[in-house]
C-alpha positions in Angstrom: 13.7 12.3 18.7 15.7 13.1 15.6 16.4 16.8 15.0 14.0 18.1 12.2 17.0 20.0 10.7 18.7 16.6 10.1 15.5 15.2 8.7 15.1 18.0 6.2 18.5 17.1 4.7 17.5 13.4 4.1 17.6 12.6 0.3 17.5 8.8 0.5 15.8 6.3 2.7 17.1 2.7 2.6 15.1 0.0 4.4 15.3 -3.7 5.0 12.3 -5.9 4.0 11.9 -8.9 6.3 11.3 -7.8 9.9 11.2 -4.2 8.8 9.1 -3.0 5.9 7.0 -6.1 5.4 5.0 -8.1 7.9 5.3 -11.8 8.7 3.2 -12.6 5.6 5.5 -10.6 3.3 3.0 -7.7 2.9 3.7 -4.0 2.8 1.6 -1.8 5.1 -0.8 0.3 3.0 0.2 3.4 4.9 3.9 2.7 4.1 3.1 2.7 0.4 1.2 6.0 0.7 3.9 7.7 2.8 6.6 6.6 0.4 4.8 8.1 -2.5 4.1 11.4 -0.7 7.8 11.7 0.2 8.9 10.8 -3.3 6.8 13.8 -4.5 8.9 15.9 -2.1 12.1 14.7 -3.6 13.0 11.8 -1.2 14.4 8.7 -2.9 13.7 5.2 -1.6 15.3 1.9 -2.1 15.7 -1.6 -0.5 18.6 -3.3 1.1 17.7 -7.0 1.5 19.2 -10.5 1.9 16.9 -11.6 -0.9 17.6 -12.1 -4.6 16.8 -9.0 -6.6 14.2 -10.7 -8.8 12.2 -11.9 -5.7 11.3 -8.3 -4.6 9.8 -7.1 -7.9 6.3 -6.7 -6.6 7.5 -4.6 -3.6 9.6 -2.5 -6.0 6.6 -1.9 -8.2 4.3 -1.0 -5.2 6.8 1.4 -3.8 7.7 3.0 -7.1 11.4 2.4 -6.7 13.4 3.5 -9.7 17.0 3.5 -8.4 19.3 0.6 -7.8 18.5 -1.8 -4.9 21.0 -3.6 -2.7 20.3 -7.3 -2.9 21.9 -10.5 -1.4 23.2 -8.4 1.5 25.3 -6.2 -0.8 26.8 -8.7 -3.2 24.4 -7.5 -6.0 23.4 -3.9 -6.6 21.1 -3.6 -9.6 18.6 -1.1 -11.1 15.2 -2.8 -11.3 14.1 -0.5 -14.1 16.7 -1.4 -16.7 18.6 -4.3 -15.0 21.8 -2.3 -15.1 24.2 -3.9 -12.6 26.0 -1.3 -10.5 28.0 -4.0 -8.5 28.3 -7.7 -8.5 30.8 -9.7 -6.4 31.4 -13.3 -7.4 33.2 -15.6 -5.1 36.4 -17.2 -6.5 35.9 -20.7 -7.8 38.5 -22.2 -5.5 36.7 -20.8 -2.5 33.4 -22.1 -3.7 34.9 -25.6 -4.2 36.4 -25.5 -0.7 33.0 -24.5 0.8 31.4 -27.4 -1.0 34.0 -29.8 0.3 33.5 -28.5 3.9 29.7 -28.8 3.6 30.1 -32.4 2.6 32.6 -33.1 5.4 30.3 -31.7 8.1 27.0 -32.9 6.6 25.6 -29.4 6.1 22.7 -28.6 3.8 24.0 -26.1 1.4 23.0 -24.0 -1.7 24.7 -21.6 -4.1 23.1 -18.2 -4.7 23.5 -16.6 -8.1 22.0 -13.3 -9.3 18.9 -15.0 -10.7 18.4 -18.2 -8.8 19.3 -20.4 -5.8 20.9 -23.6 -7.0 20.4 -26.8 -5.0 21.0 -30.6 -5.6 18.8 -33.6 -4.7 20.8 -34.1 -1.5 20.0 -30.5 -0.4 16.3 -30.4 -1.0 15.7 -29.5 2.6 17.0 -26.1 1.8 13.7 -25.2 0.1 12.0 -25.4 3.5 14.7 -23.8 5.6 16.1 -21.0 3.4 14.6 -17.6 4.4 14.7 -15.9 1.0 11.0 -15.1 0.2 10.0 -15.9 -3.4 13.5 -17.1 -4.3 13.7 -18.9 -7.6 15.1 -22.4 -6.7 16.8 -24.3 -9.5 17.6 -28.0 -9.1 20.9 -29.0 -10.6 22.7 -32.3 -11.0 26.1 -31.0 -10.1 27.2 -27.7 -8.4 30.4 -27.7 -10.3 28.6 -26.3 -13.4 27.8 -23.1 -11.4 30.9 -22.4 -9.4 31.8 -19.4 -11.6 28.6 -17.4 -10.9 28.2 -17.6 -7.1 27.5 -14.5 -5.2 26.8 -16.2 -1.9 27.0 -19.7 -0.3 24.5 -20.6 2.4 24.9 -23.6 4.7 22.3 -24.9 7.2 22.2 -27.3 10.1 20.6 -28.0 13.4 24.1 -28.7 14.8 25.8 -25.4 15.7 29.2 -26.9 16.2 29.5 -28.1 12.6 28.3 -24.7 11.3 30.9 -23.1 13.5 33.7 -25.4 12.2 32.8 -24.7 8.6 32.8 -21.0 9.3 36.2 -21.2 10.9 37.6 -23.1 8.0 36.3 -20.5 5.5 37.9 -17.7 7.4 41.5 -16.2 7.7 44.1 -17.7 7.7 42.6 -20.7 5.8 40.9 -18.5 3.2 41.6 -14.9 2.1 39.0 -12.5 0.7 35.8 -14.0 1.9 33.7 -13.4 5.0 31.8 -16.1 6.9 28.9 -15.2 9.1 26.8 -17.7 11.1 23.6 -17.1 13.1 20.5 -18.7 14.5 17.4 -18.7 12.4 14.6 -16.1 12.7 11.8 -18.6 12.2 13.1 -22.1 12.3 13.9 -23.1 15.9 17.2 -24.8 16.4 18.5 -24.2 12.9 21.8 -22.3 12.2 22.9 -20.7 9.0 26.3 -19.9 7.6 26.5 -17.3 4.9 29.7 -16.9 2.9 30.4 -14.0 0.6 33.3 -11.8 -0.5 34.8 -9.3 1.9 33.6 -5.8 1.0 30.1 -7.1 0.2 27.6 -6.0 2.9 24.6 -3.8 3.0 26.7 -1.0 4.5 29.3 -1.2 1.7 26.4 -1.3 -0.8 25.0 1.9 0.7 28.3 3.7 0.2 28.5 2.5 -3.4 24.9 3.6 -4.1 25.5 7.0 -2.6 28.5 7.5 -4.8 26.4 6.6 -7.8 23.7 9.0 -6.8 26.2 11.7 -5.9 24.9 12.2 -2.4 26.5 11.9 1.1 25.8 9.0 3.3 24.9 11.6 5.9 22.0 12.5 3.7 20.5 9.0 4.0 18.4 7.2 6.6 18.6 3.5 7.1 15.9 1.3 8.8 16.5 -2.3 9.9 16.0 -5.0 12.5 18.5 -7.9 12.1 22.2 -8.9 12.1 22.7 -8.3 8.4 21.6 -4.7 9.0 24.5 -3.9 11.4 26.8 -2.7 8.6 24.2 -0.1 7.6 24.1 1.1 11.2 27.9 1.4 11.2 27.7 4.1 8.5 27.1 7.9 9.0 23.5 7.5 8.0 20.6 8.4 10.3 19.7 5.1 11.9 16.2 3.8 12.8 15.8 0.4 14.5 12.5 -1.4 14.6 10.8 -2.3 17.9 11.6 -5.9 17.1 15.2 -5.2 16.3 18.1 -7.0 17.9 19.8 -5.2 20.8 23.0 -4.6 18.8 21.0 -2.4 16.4 19.1 -0.6 19.1 22.3 0.5 20.7 23.4 2.1 17.5 20.1 3.7 16.6 19.1 7.4 16.5 15.5 6.3 16.8 13.7 3.1 17.9 10.1 2.6 16.6 7.4 1.8 19.1 5.6 -0.5 16.6 7.1 -3.7 15.1 7.0 -4.8 11.5 3.6 -6.3 11.9 2.1 -3.0 13.0 3.6 -0.6 10.5 6.4 0.6 12.9 8.4 1.9 9.9 5.7 4.5 9.4 6.6 6.3 12.6 9.8 7.5 11.0 8.2 8.2 7.6 5.6 10.5 9.4 8.4 12.4 11.1 10.2 12.7 7.8 7.1 13.9 6.0 6.4 16.5 8.7 10.0 17.8 8.5 9.7 18.1 4.7 6.3 19.8 4.7 
């Protein structure tokens, strides 16, 4: 149980979407929406930290009444949904994008380029539309990736052959490449599929939280973070109050101050929101 004194100091709650705030059908729990609005009336701010593109979460932002910057694309893009003001954007260097494209071709990996507004794919990479776990993403088919190498925030590669994903990750890491971070993992929903995400070092949900707190002029200790998956680990490595979902990976649960009893399909996030509301009442 989290000390009510700590809860009373919470000024900002940041939560993941997939596997956390929304169910398997990408729906917010009705009680979550009500609790968020009650807490907003008491001065608590809310925002989202997601792996999705900012424009794909517009409906959730509207339903939750969020009016401060959100952390999108796992921290590579921080933008205010109200006025589209960009707080932070981290484009990968063109030479690194071109190297990644070359490696994807070499190892026969399905791959796409993620910009702020769309996910770009070519005819050879059409399979990405079925495999890429970015709900509501705007996919734009292009003839040639080279036209978009200057506006890439994230590169995603996919394959059912783990060794090739691992090789590409290795070749996109130090000492071969400086300034980018490669992270590969097994799919949530597609059995046997592995993903490799490449973005600039310094771009993560956790780093995004620190930047956002600086913008809002609050301490990270005055925030609470809620998540379930590997891309939430950086949030749990900050000084925020940490809540792991019942369906969270063990790595998050070990770092958590609280673990919900319910999962994302049963409104588990509301357990913490009820505690926060009680402490603020």
